[in-house]
Gaussian input, Z-matrix of N, CA and C with variables (Angstrom, degrees):
# hf/3-21g

backbone

0 1
 N
 C     1     B1
 C     2     B2     1     A1
 N     3     B3     2     A2     1     D1
 C     4     B4     3     A3     2     D2
 C     5     B5     4     A4     3     D3
 N     6     B6     5     A5     4     D4
 C     7     B7     6     A6     5     D5
 C     8     B8     7     A7     6     D6
 N     9     B9     8     A8     7     D7
 C    10    B10     9     A9     8     D8
 C    11    B11    10    A10     9     D9
 N    12    B12    11    A11    10    D10
 C    13    B13    12    A12    11    D11
 C    14    B14    13    A13    12    D12
 N    15    B15    14    A14    13    D13
 C    16    B16    15    A15    14    D14
 C    17    B17    16    A16    15    D15
 N    18    B18    17    A17    16    D16
 C    19    B19    18    A18    17    D17
 C    20    B20    19    A19    18    D18
 N    21    B21    20    A20    19    D19
 C    22    B22    21    A21    20    D20
 C    23    B23    22    A22    21    D21
 N    24    B24    23    A23    22    D22
 C    25    B25    24    A24    23    D23
 C    26    B26    25    A25    24    D24
 N    27    B27    26    A26    25    D25
 C    28    B28    27    A27    26    D26
 C    29    B29    28    A28    27    D27
 N    30    B30    29    A29    28    D28
 C    31    B31    30    A30    29    D29
 C    32    B32    31    A31    30    D30
 N    33    B33    32    A32    31    D31
 C    34    B34    33    A33    32    D32
 C    35    B35    34    A34    33    D33
 N    36    B36    35    A35    34    D34
 C    37    B37    36    A36    35    D35
 C    38    B38    37    A37    36    D36
 N    39    B39    38    A38    37    D37
 C    40    B40    39    A39    38    D38
 C    41    B41    40    A40    39    D39
 N    42    B42    41    A41    40    D40
 C    43    B43    42    A42    41    D41
 C    44    B44    43    A43    42    D42
 N    45    B45    44    A44    43    D43
 C    46    B46    45    A45    44    D44
 C    47    B47    46    A46    45    D45
 N    48    B48    47    A47    46    D46
 C    49    B49    48    A48    47    D47
 C    50    B50    49    A49    48    D48
 N    51    B51    50    A50    49    D49
 C    52    B52    51    A51    50    D50
 C    53    B53    52    A52    51    D51
 N    54    B54    53    A53    52    D52
 C    55    B55    54    A54    53    D53
 C    56    B56    55    A55    54    D54
 N    57    B57    56    A56    55    D55
 C    58    B58    57    A57    56    D56
 C    59    B59    58    A58    57    D57
 N    60    B60    59    A59    58    D58
 C    61    B61    60    A60    59    D59
 C    62    B62    61    A61    60    D60
 N    63    B63    62    A62    61    D61
 C    64    B64    63    A63    62    D62
 C    65    B65    64    A64    63    D63
 N    66    B66    65    A65    64    D64
 C    67    B67    66    A66    65    D65
 C    68    B68    67    A67    66    D66
 N    69    B69    68    A68    67    D67
 C    70    B70    69    A69    68    D68
 C    71    B71    70    A70    69    D69
 N    72    B72    71    A71    70    D70
 C    73    B73    72    A72    71    D71
 C    74    B74    73    A73    72    D72
 N    75    B75    74    A74    73    D73
 C    76    B76    75    A75    74    D74
 C    77    B77    76    A76    75    D75
 N    78    B78    77    A77    76    D76
 C    79    B79    78    A78    77    D77
 C    80    B80    79    A79    78    D78
 N    81    B81    80    A80    79    D79
 C    82    B82    81    A81    80    D80
 C    83    B83    82    A82    81    D81
 N    84    B84    83    A83    82    D82
 C    85    B85    84    A84    83    D83
 C    86    B86    85    A85    84    D84
 N    87    B87    86    A86    85    D85
 C    88    B88    87    A87    86    D86
 C    89    B89    88    A88    87    D87
 N    90    B90    89    A89    88    D88
 C    91    B91    90    A90    89    D89
 C    92    B92    91    A91    90    D90
 N    93    B93    92    A92    91    D91
 C    94    B94    93    A93    92    D92
 C    95    B95    94    A94    93    D93
 N    96    B96    95    A95    94    D94
 C    97    B97    96    A96    95    D95
 C    98    B98    97    A97    96    D96
 N    99    B99    98    A98    97    D97
 C   100   B100    99    A99    98    D98
 C   101   B101   100   A100    99    D99
 N   102   B102   101   A101   100   D100
 C   103   B103   102   A102   101   D101
 C   104   B104   103   A103   102   D102
 N   105   B105   104   A104   103   D103
 C   106   B106   105   A105   104   D104
 C   107   B107   106   A106   105   D105
 N   108   B108   107   A107   106   D106
 C   109   B109   108   A108   107   D107
 C   110   B110   109   A109   108   D108
 N   111   B111   110   A110   109   D109
 C   112   B112   111   A111   110   D110
 C   113   B113   112   A112   111   D111
 N   114   B114   113   A113   112   D112
 C   115   B115   114   A114   113   D113
 C   116   B116   115   A115   114   D114
 N   117   B117   116   A116   115   D115
 C   118   B118   117   A117   116   D116
 C   119   B119   118   A118   117   D117
 N   120   B120   119   A119   118   D118
 C   121   B121   120   A120   119   D119
 C   122   B122   121   A121   120   D120
 N   123   B123   122   A122   121   D121
 C   124   B124   123   A123   122   D122
 C   125   B125   124   A124   123   D123
 N   126   B126   125   A125   124   D124
 C   127   B127   126   A126   125   D125
 C   128   B128   127   A127   126   D126
 N   129   B129   128   A128   127   D127
 C   130   B130   129   A129   128   D128
 C   131   B131   130   A130   129   D129
 N   132   B132   131   A131   130   D130
 C   133   B133   132   A132   131   D131
 C   134   B134   133   A133   132   D132
 N   135   B135   134   A134   133   D133
 C   136   B136   135   A135   134   D134
 C   137   B137   136   A136   135   D135
 N   138   B138   137   A137   136   D136
 C   139   B139   138   A138   137   D137
 C   140   B140   139   A139   138   D138
 N   141   B141   140   A140   139   D139
 C   142   B142   141   A141   140   D140
 C   143   B143   142   A142   141   D141
 N   144   B144   143   A143   142   D142
 C   145   B145   144   A144   143   D143
 C   146   B146   145   A145   144   D144
 N   147   B147   146   A146   145   D145
 C   148   B148   147   A147   146   D146
 C   149   B149   148   A148   147   D147
 N   150   B150   149   A149   148   D148
 C   151   B151   150   A150   149   D149
 C   152   B152   151   A151   150   D150
 N   153   B153   152   A152   151   D151
 C   154   B154   153   A153   152   D152
 C   155   B155   154   A154   153   D153
 N   156   B156   155   A155   154   D154
 C   157   B157   156   A156   155   D155
 C   158   B158   157   A157   156   D156
 N   159   B159   158   A158   157   D157
 C   160   B160   159   A159   158   D158
 C   161   B161   160   A160   159   D159
 N   162   B162   161   A161   160   D160
 C   163   B163   162   A162   161   D161
 C   164   B164   163   A163   162   D162
 N   165   B165   164   A164   163   D163
 C   166   B166   165   A165   164   D164
 C   167   B167   166   A166   165   D165
 N   168   B168   167   A167   166   D166
 C   169   B169   168   A168   167   D167
 C   170   B170   169   A169   168   D168
 N   171   B171   170   A170   169   D169
 C   172   B172   171   A171   170   D170
 C   173   B173   172   A172   171   D171
 N   174   B174   173   A173   172   D172
 C   175   B175   174   A174   173   D173
 C   176   B176   175   A175   174   D174
 N   177   B177   176   A176   175   D175
 C   178   B178   177   A177   176   D176
 C   179   B179   178   A178   177   D177
 N   180   B180   179   A179   178   D178
 C   181   B181   180   A180   179   D179
 C   182   B182   181   A181   180   D180
 N   183   B183   182   A182   181   D181
 C   184   B184   183   A183   182   D182
 C   185   B185   184   A184   183   D183
 N   186   B186   185   A185   184   D184
 C   187   B187   186   A186   185   D185
 C   188   B188   187   A187   186   D186
 N   189   B189   188   A188   187   D187
 C   190   B190   189   A189   188   D188
 C   191   B191   190   A190   189   D189
 N   192   B192   191   A191   190   D190
 C   193   B193   192   A192   191   D191
 C   194   B194   193   A193   192   D192
 N   195   B195   194   A194   193   D193
 C   196   B196   195   A195   194   D194
 C   197   B197   196   A196   195   D195
 N   198   B198   197   A197   196   D196
 C   199   B199   198   A198   197   D197
 C   200   B200   199   A199   198   D198
 N   201   B201   200   A200   199   D199
 C   202   B202   201   A201   200   D200
 C   203   B203   202   A202   201   D201
 N   204   B204   203   A203   202   D202
 C   205   B205   204   A204   203   D203
 C   206   B206   205   A205   204   D204
 N   207   B207   206   A206   205   D205
 C   208   B208   207   A207   206   D206
 C   209   B209   208   A208   207   D207
 N   210   B210   209   A209   208   D208
 C   211   B211   210   A210   209   D209
 C   212   B212   211   A211   210   D210
 N   213   B213   212   A212   211   D211
 C   214   B214   213   A213   212   D212
 C   215   B215   214   A214   213   D213
 N   216   B216   215   A215   214   D214
 C   217   B217   216   A216   215   D215
 C   218   B218   217   A217   216   D216
 N   219   B219   218   A218   217   D217
 C   220   B220   219   A219   218   D218
 C   221   B221   220   A220   219   D219
 N   222   B222   221   A221   220   D220
 C   223   B223   222   A222   221   D221
 C   224   B224   223   A223   222   D222
 N   225   B225   224   A224   223   D223
 C   226   B226   225   A225   224   D224
 C   227   B227   226   A226   225   D225
 N   228   B228   227   A227   226   D226
 C   229   B229   228   A228   227   D227
 C   230   B230   229   A229   228   D228
 N   231   B231   230   A230   229   D229
 C   232   B232   231   A231   230   D230
 C   233   B233   232   A232   231   D231
 N   234   B234   233   A233   232   D232
 C   235   B235   234   A234   233   D233
 C   236   B236   235   A235   234   D234
 N   237   B237   236   A236   235   D235
 C   238   B238   237   A237   236   D236
 C   239   B239   238   A238   237   D237
 N   240   B240   239   A239   238   D238
 C   241   B241   240   A240   239   D239
 C   242   B242   241   A241   240   D240
 N   243   B243   242   A242   241   D241
 C   244   B244   243   A243   242   D242
 C   245   B245   244   A244   243   D243
 N   246   B246   245   A245   244   D244
 C   247   B247   246   A246   245   D245
 C   248   B248   247   A247   246   D246
 N   249   B249   248   A248   247   D247
 C   250   B250   249   A249   248   D248
 C   251   B251   250   A250   249   D249
 N   252   B252   251   A251   250   D250
 C   253   B253   252   A252   251   D251
 C   254   B254   253   A253   252   D252
 N   255   B255   254   A254   253   D253
 C   256   B256   255   A255   254   D254
 C   257   B257   256   A256   255   D255
 N   258   B258   257   A257   256   D256
 C   259   B259   258   A258   257   D257
 C   260   B260   259   A259   258   D258
 N   261   B261   260   A260   259   D259
 C   262   B262   261   A261   260   D260
 C   263   B263   262   A262   261   D261
 N   264   B264   263   A263   262   D262
 C   265   B265   264   A264   263   D263
 C   266   B266   265   A265   264   D264
 N   267   B267   266   A266   265   D265
 C   268   B268   267   A267   266   D266
 C   269   B269   268   A268   267   D267
 N   270   B270   269   A269   268   D268
 C   271   B271   270   A270   269   D269
 C   272   B272   271   A271   270   D270
 N   273   B273   272   A272   271   D271
 C   274   B274   273   A273   272   D272
 C   275   B275   274   A274   273   D273
 N   276   B276   275   A275   274   D274
 C   277   B277   276   A276   275   D275
 C   278   B278   277   A277   276   D276
 N   279   B279   278   A278   277   D277
 C   280   B280   279   A279   278   D278
 C   281   B281   280   A280   279   D279
 N   282   B282   281   A281   280   D280
 C   283   B283   282   A282   281   D281
 C   284   B284   283   A283   282   D282
 N   285   B285   284   A284   283   D283
 C   286   B286   285   A285   284   D284
 C   287   B287   286   A286   285   D285
 N   288   B288   287   A287   286   D286
 C   289   B289   288   A288   287   D287
 C   290   B290   289   A289   288   D288
 N   291   B291   290   A290   289   D289
 C   292   B292   291   A291   290   D290
 C   293   B293   292   A292   291   D291
 N   294   B294   293   A293   292   D292
 C   295   B295   294   A294   293   D293
 C   296   B296   295   A295   294   D294

   B1=1.4471
   B2=1.5223
   B3=1.3132
   B4=1.4586
   B5=1.5219
   B6=1.3225
   B7=1.4593
   B8=1.5211
   B9=1.3107
   B10=1.4619
   B11=1.5164
   B12=1.3233
   B13=1.4588
   B14=1.5196
   B15=1.3186
   B16=1.4702
   B17=1.5261
   B18=1.3323
   B19=1.4566
   B20=1.5215
   B21=1.3073
   B22=1.4658
   B23=1.5233
   B24=1.3170
   B25=1.4643
   B26=1.5304
   B27=1.3260
   B28=1.4660
   B29=1.5361
   B30=1.3337
   B31=1.4632
   B32=1.5207
   B33=1.3242
   B34=1.4600
   B35=1.5129
   B36=1.3229
   B37=1.4633
   B38=1.5225
   B39=1.3196
   B40=1.4565
   B41=1.5281
   B42=1.3094
   B43=1.4547
   B44=1.5226
   B45=1.3288
   B46=1.4575
   B47=1.5148
   B48=1.3283
   B49=1.4602
   B50=1.5184
   B51=1.3322
   B52=1.4579
   B53=1.5215
   B54=1.3231
   B55=1.4640
   B56=1.5260
   B57=1.2974
   B58=1.4604
   B59=1.5229
   B60=1.3308
   B61=1.4696
   B62=1.5273
   B63=1.3327
   B64=1.4596
   B65=1.5177
   B66=1.3430
   B67=1.4643
   B68=1.5158
   B69=1.3121
   B70=1.4625
   B71=1.5243
   B72=1.3419
   B73=1.4574
   B74=1.5074
   B75=1.3202
   B76=1.4615
   B77=1.5236
   B78=1.3334
   B79=1.4595
   B80=1.5166
   B81=1.3252
   B82=1.4499
   B83=1.5228
   B84=1.3256
   B85=1.4694
   B86=1.5205
   B87=1.3109
   B88=1.4546
   B89=1.5184
   B90=1.3417
   B91=1.4680
   B92=1.5295
   B93=1.3066
   B94=1.4641
   B95=1.5241
   B96=1.3058
   B97=1.4719
   B98=1.5227
   B99=1.3397
   B100=1.4571
   B101=1.5237
   B102=1.3229
   B103=1.4599
   B104=1.5085
   B105=1.3192
   B106=1.4634
   B107=1.5236
   B108=1.3027
   B109=1.4529
   B110=1.5183
   B111=1.3419
   B112=1.4609
   B113=1.5197
   B114=1.3110
   B115=1.4581
   B116=1.5270
   B117=1.3245
   B118=1.4706
   B119=1.5290
   B120=1.3021
   B121=1.4592
   B122=1.5145
   B123=1.3315
   B124=1.4641
   B125=1.5225
   B126=1.3150
   B127=1.4632
   B128=1.5216
   B129=1.3264
   B130=1.4652
   B131=1.5053
   B132=1.3353
   B133=1.4529
   B134=1.5023
   B135=1.3098
   B136=1.4601
   B137=1.5241
   B138=1.3082
   B139=1.4598
   B140=1.5281
   B141=1.3263
   B142=1.4673
   B143=1.5290
   B144=1.3351
   B145=1.4676
   B146=1.5250
   B147=1.3265
   B148=1.4631
   B149=1.5224
   B150=1.3221
   B151=1.4684
   B152=1.5243
   B153=1.3322
   B154=1.4643
   B155=1.5249
   B156=1.3392
   B157=1.4679
   B158=1.5266
   B159=1.3280
   B160=1.4718
   B161=1.5264
   B162=1.3211
   B163=1.4641
   B164=1.5248
   B165=1.3592
   B166=1.4587
   B167=1.5316
   B168=1.3384
   B169=1.4636
   B170=1.5317
   B171=1.3324
   B172=1.4687
   B173=1.5245
   B174=1.3192
   B175=1.4623
   B176=1.5333
   B177=1.3221
   B178=1.4628
   B179=1.5298
   B180=1.3307
   B181=1.4614
   B182=1.5251
   B183=1.3255
   B184=1.4650
   B185=1.5302
   B186=1.3434
   B187=1.4597
   B188=1.5191
   B189=1.3233
   B190=1.4587
   B191=1.5262
   B192=1.3243
   B193=1.4639
   B194=1.5243
   B195=1.3331
   B196=1.4603
   B197=1.5373
   B198=1.3162
   B199=1.4617
   B200=1.5181
   B201=1.3123
   B202=1.4636
   B203=1.5215
   B204=1.3011
   B205=1.4673
   B206=1.5252
   B207=1.3271
   B208=1.4661
   B209=1.5302
   B210=1.3263
   B211=1.4630
   B212=1.5293
   B213=1.3230
   B214=1.4581
   B215=1.5205
   B216=1.3255
   B217=1.4591
   B218=1.5258
   B219=1.3320
   B220=1.4669
   B221=1.5140
   B222=1.3153
   B223=1.4583
   B224=1.5163
   B225=1.3060
   B226=1.4540
   B227=1.5078
   B228=1.3130
   B229=1.4572
   B230=1.5369
   B231=1.3250
   B232=1.4654
   B233=1.5336
   B234=1.3249
   B235=1.4648
   B236=1.5267
   B237=1.3349
   B238=1.4602
   B239=1.5265
   B240=1.3090
   B241=1.4685
   B242=1.5267
   B243=1.3363
   B244=1.4645
   B245=1.5287
   B246=1.3292
   B247=1.4650
   B248=1.5236
   B249=1.3313
   B250=1.4629
   B251=1.5238
   B252=1.3271
   B253=1.4630
   B254=1.5273
   B255=1.3288
   B256=1.4638
   B257=1.5250
   B258=1.3227
   B259=1.4632
   B260=1.5256
   B261=1.3153
   B262=1.4689
   B263=1.5205
   B264=1.3245
   B265=1.4664
   B266=1.5279
   B267=1.3262
   B268=1.4642
   B269=1.5270
   B270=1.3338
   B271=1.4609
   B272=1.5276
   B273=1.3083
   B274=1.4628
   B275=1.5255
   B276=1.3509
   B277=1.4699
   B278=1.5254
   B279=1.3359
   B280=1.4584
   B281=1.5270
   B282=1.3090
   B283=1.4555
   B284=1.5136
   B285=1.3122
   B286=1.4505
   B287=1.5310
   B288=1.3457
   B289=1.4533
   B290=1.5270
   B291=1.3173
   B292=1.4564
   B293=1.5237
   B294=1.3246
   B295=1.4673
   B296=1.5070
   A1=108.92
   A2=115.79
   A3=121.32
   A4=109.68
   A5=113.92
   A6=122.71
   A7=107.45
   A8=116.98
   A9=119.76
   A10=110.59
   A11=114.54
   A12=121.14
   A13=108.70
   A14=116.26
   A15=121.39
   A16=108.52
   A17=115.24
   A18=121.46
   A19=107.68
   A20=116.82
   A21=121.16
   A22=108.97
   A23=115.92
   A24=121.61
   A25=109.03
   A26=117.44
   A27=120.02
   A28=112.45
   A29=116.59
   A30=121.06
   A31=112.79
   A32=117.13
   A33=121.16
   A34=111.43
   A35=114.72
   A36=120.31
   A37=111.37
   A38=114.38
   A39=121.69
   A40=108.59
   A41=115.98
   A42=121.95
   A43=107.18
   A44=116.81
   A45=122.85
   A46=107.81
   A47=117.42
   A48=121.42
   A49=109.39
   A50=115.27
   A51=121.09
   A52=109.29
   A53=114.07
   A54=120.09
   A55=106.59
   A56=117.82
   A57=119.96
   A58=113.39
   A59=117.96
   A60=121.48
   A61=112.51
   A62=118.32
   A63=121.31
   A64=111.90
   A65=115.06
   A66=120.91
   A67=109.96
   A68=116.56
   A69=120.58
   A70=112.07
   A71=117.06
   A72=118.33
   A73=112.86
   A74=114.33
   A75=122.75
   A76=106.12
   A77=116.15
   A78=120.78
   A79=110.33
   A80=116.30
   A81=121.64
   A82=108.07
   A83=116.25
   A84=120.58
   A85=108.64
   A86=116.27
   A87=121.66
   A88=113.97
   A89=117.49
   A90=119.68
   A91=109.81
   A92=116.00
   A93=121.16
   A94=112.66
   A95=117.85
   A96=121.25
   A97=111.74
   A98=116.65
   A99=121.79
   A100=111.28
   A101=116.37
   A102=121.66
   A103=115.51
   A104=117.64
   A105=120.62
   A106=109.34
   A107=116.56
   A108=121.65
   A109=114.09
   A110=117.12
   A111=118.70
   A112=109.65
   A113=115.51
   A114=120.22
   A115=109.25
   A116=116.73
   A117=118.61
   A118=108.84
   A119=116.76
   A120=120.86
   A121=114.01
   A122=118.08
   A123=120.34
   A124=108.80
   A125=115.81
   A126=120.62
   A127=110.74
   A128=115.35
   A129=119.55
   A130=108.02
   A131=115.80
   A132=118.31
   A133=113.74
   A134=114.64
   A135=121.93
   A136=111.63
   A137=114.98
   A138=123.65
   A139=105.31
   A140=119.37
   A141=120.19
   A142=114.29
   A143=118.87
   A144=120.69
   A145=111.12
   A146=117.45
   A147=120.02
   A148=110.63
   A149=116.95
   A150=120.42
   A151=110.79
   A152=116.53
   A153=119.94
   A154=110.84
   A155=117.46
   A156=121.02
   A157=110.15
   A158=117.42
   A159=120.95
   A160=110.34
   A161=116.60
   A162=121.10
   A163=110.65
   A164=116.81
   A165=121.99
   A166=109.70
   A167=116.78
   A168=121.18
   A169=111.51
   A170=117.08
   A171=120.22
   A172=110.38
   A173=116.56
   A174=122.06
   A175=109.82
   A176=116.64
   A177=122.37
   A178=111.19
   A179=116.85
   A180=120.32
   A181=112.58
   A182=117.83
   A183=120.06
   A184=111.15
   A185=116.38
   A186=120.40
   A187=114.15
   A188=116.95
   A189=120.35
   A190=109.59
   A191=115.59
   A192=119.87
   A193=108.81
   A194=117.70
   A195=119.14
   A196=110.80
   A197=115.35
   A198=120.33
   A199=111.69
   A200=116.43
   A201=121.43
   A202=108.04
   A203=115.96
   A204=121.35
   A205=107.97
   A206=118.08
   A207=118.74
   A208=109.66
   A209=117.91
   A210=119.53
   A211=110.67
   A212=115.58
   A213=121.56
   A214=108.46
   A215=116.46
   A216=121.88
   A217=107.07
   A218=114.79
   A219=121.14
   A220=109.35
   A221=116.87
   A222=122.45
   A223=107.92
   A224=116.61
   A225=119.13
   A226=110.79
   A227=114.24
   A228=120.73
   A229=108.72
   A230=117.46
   A231=119.11
   A232=111.94
   A233=117.57
   A234=120.40
   A235=110.98
   A236=117.53
   A237=120.74
   A238=110.84
   A239=117.04
   A240=120.73
   A241=110.16
   A242=117.87
   A243=121.36
   A244=110.56
   A245=116.78
   A246=120.67
   A247=109.95
   A248=117.75
   A249=120.56
   A250=111.29
   A251=117.09
   A252=120.72
   A253=110.10
   A254=117.38
   A255=121.22
   A256=111.12
   A257=117.40
   A258=121.01
   A259=111.32
   A260=116.90
   A261=119.96
   A262=109.77
   A263=117.36
   A264=120.82
   A265=111.50
   A266=117.05
   A267=120.32
   A268=110.11
   A269=117.27
   A270=120.39
   A271=112.92
   A272=118.89
   A273=120.96
   A274=113.16
   A275=121.20
   A276=119.35
   A277=112.66
   A278=116.90
   A279=120.52
   A280=109.44
   A281=116.50
   A282=120.78
   A283=111.44
   A284=117.61
   A285=121.60
   A286=112.38
   A287=117.05
   A288=121.06
   A289=113.65
   A290=117.59
   A291=120.97
   A292=112.38
   A293=117.97
   A294=121.13
   A295=108.66
   D1=135.43
   D2=175.61
   D3=-106.76
   D4=151.82
   D5=178.88
   D6=-124.82
   D7=148.71
   D8=179.84
   D9=-139.59
   D10=154.81
   D11=-178.52
   D12=-152.66
   D13=140.69
   D14=175.65
   D15=-81.66
   D16=145.57
   D17=177.55
   D18=-134.26
   D19=128.35
   D20=178.53
   D21=-94.74
   D22=109.24
   D23=-179.89
   D24=-103.45
   D25=165.87
   D26=175.66
   D27=-62.98
   D28=-16.84
   D29=-179.22
   D30=-98.33
   D31=-0.42
   D32=-179.09
   D33=126.17
   D34=172.58
   D35=-178.08
   D36=-69.10
   D37=138.79
   D38=178.33
   D39=-122.79
   D40=157.01
   D41=173.18
   D42=-117.20
   D43=125.91
   D44=177.85
   D45=-105.60
   D46=140.92
   D47=178.30
   D48=-136.03
   D49=142.91
   D50=179.79
   D51=-147.01
   D52=159.92
   D53=168.12
   D54=-122.01
   D55=-167.84
   D56=-177.07
   D57=-75.72
   D58=0.96
   D59=177.69
   D60=-108.01
   D61=-17.12
   D62=-179.75
   D63=152.95
   D64=-173.28
   D65=176.93
   D66=-66.33
   D67=139.80
   D68=177.80
   D69=-118.92
   D70=-9.89
   D71=178.10
   D72=-177.12
   D73=148.28
   D74=172.11
   D75=-140.07
   D76=125.71
   D77=-177.63
   D78=-132.81
   D79=149.59
   D80=168.93
   D81=-87.89
   D82=135.08
   D83=177.90
   D84=-56.67
   D85=132.59
   D86=178.98
   D87=90.65
   D88=-6.11
   D89=178.56
   D90=-66.77
   D91=155.11
   D92=-175.68
   D93=-55.01
   D94=-42.46
   D95=-176.96
   D96=-106.82
   D97=33.43
   D98=-177.50
   D99=-54.45
   D100=126.76
   D101=176.80
   D102=74.55
   D103=5.92
   D104=-178.82
   D105=-60.87
   D106=127.24
   D107=179.36
   D108=95.13
   D109=-5.88
   D110=176.49
   D111=-69.02
   D112=136.54
   D113=177.58
   D114=-79.32
   D115=142.79
   D116=173.98
   D117=-60.49
   D118=140.26
   D119=178.62
   D120=83.16
   D121=15.79
   D122=176.25
   D123=-59.92
   D124=138.83
   D125=-179.61
   D126=-84.06
   D127=137.65
   D128=172.88
   D129=-89.51
   D130=140.79
   D131=176.05
   D132=139.49
   D133=-162.52
   D134=-174.14
   D135=-83.12
   D136=143.37
   D137=172.38
   D138=-153.03
   D139=142.33
   D140=-177.36
   D141=-52.73
   D142=-39.33
   D143=-179.44
   D144=-70.02
   D145=-33.70
   D146=177.12
   D147=-69.77
   D148=-38.97
   D149=177.59
   D150=-64.98
   D151=-39.03
   D152=177.95
   D153=-66.84
   D154=-38.56
   D155=177.60
   D156=-64.97
   D157=-40.19
   D158=176.47
   D159=-60.58
   D160=-44.57
   D161=179.95
   D162=-61.82
   D163=-40.98
   D164=178.23
   D165=-62.65
   D166=-47.46
   D167=-179.41
   D168=-64.27
   D169=-40.77
   D170=176.76
   D171=-58.00
   D172=-44.62
   D173=179.68
   D174=-63.27
   D175=-48.70
   D176=-178.62
   D177=-59.50
   D178=-49.11
   D179=-176.80
   D180=-72.49
   D181=-14.24
   D182=175.63
   D183=-84.06
   D184=-3.78
   D185=177.85
   D186=96.04
   D187=1.60
   D188=177.56
   D189=-97.71
   D190=153.22
   D191=176.59
   D192=-87.66
   D193=118.75
   D194=-179.94
   D195=-61.16
   D196=139.02
   D197=-179.14
   D198=-101.08
   D199=17.62
   D200=178.95
   D201=-144.60
   D202=164.04
   D203=-179.16
   D204=-130.71
   D205=120.48
   D206=175.04
   D207=-61.78
   D208=147.59
   D209=177.21
   D210=-62.92
   D211=140.11
   D212=179.29
   D213=-121.34
   D214=132.60
   D215=175.16
   D216=-102.73
   D217=94.88
   D218=-176.95
   D219=-68.52
   D220=117.03
   D221=177.00
   D222=-122.92
   D223=132.67
   D224=178.24
   D225=168.87
   D226=-175.97
   D227=179.00
   D228=-69.86
   D229=163.89
   D230=175.82
   D231=-56.34
   D232=-37.44
   D233=177.48
   D234=-62.91
   D235=-47.55
   D236=179.27
   D237=-59.57
   D238=-42.30
   D239=-179.68
   D240=-62.83
   D241=-39.02
   D242=178.01
   D243=-64.19
   D244=-42.74
   D245=179.56
   D246=-64.05
   D247=-46.19
   D248=-179.30
   D249=-61.05
   D250=-41.47
   D251=178.81
   D252=-63.12
   D253=-40.69
   D254=177.26
   D255=-63.06
   D256=-42.07
   D257=179.22
   D258=-64.48
   D259=-37.87
   D260=177.48
   D261=-62.44
   D262=-43.13
   D263=-179.80
   D264=-66.52
   D265=-34.24
   D266=178.17
   D267=-68.43
   D268=-40.41
   D269=-174.79
   D270=-78.12
   D271=-22.17
   D272=-177.39
   D273=-56.96
   D274=-50.05
   D275=-179.96
   D276=-59.79
   D277=-36.42
   D278=179.87
   D279=-65.76
   D280=-46.11
   D281=-178.33
   D282=-65.55
   D283=-29.80
   D284=-179.54
   D285=-89.27
   D286=3.34
   D287=177.40
   D288=77.56
   D289=22.18
   D290=-176.86
   D291=-90.02
   D292=-13.58
   D293=-179.96
   D294=-118.61

């Protein structure tokens, strides 16, 4: 089951989606692939992962660096998963202050 919630950011309305394993998508309203991957019948409303994502976004948009990471449930093709894993490895040194 997927859950979704609207989030009003300084850059425009966003849609957050999660399942019981983590976030599965974040989109800006009007984006080309808006809602891509959402399951039919997703529930609107509160879910702990959506609340954590909101808290992260609130922190980020206030100009502070969030000190936590909401759980993410990476879903995609094997190629997409390889790219995401590579991006995580690239960002780790930056986040740890090594670059």
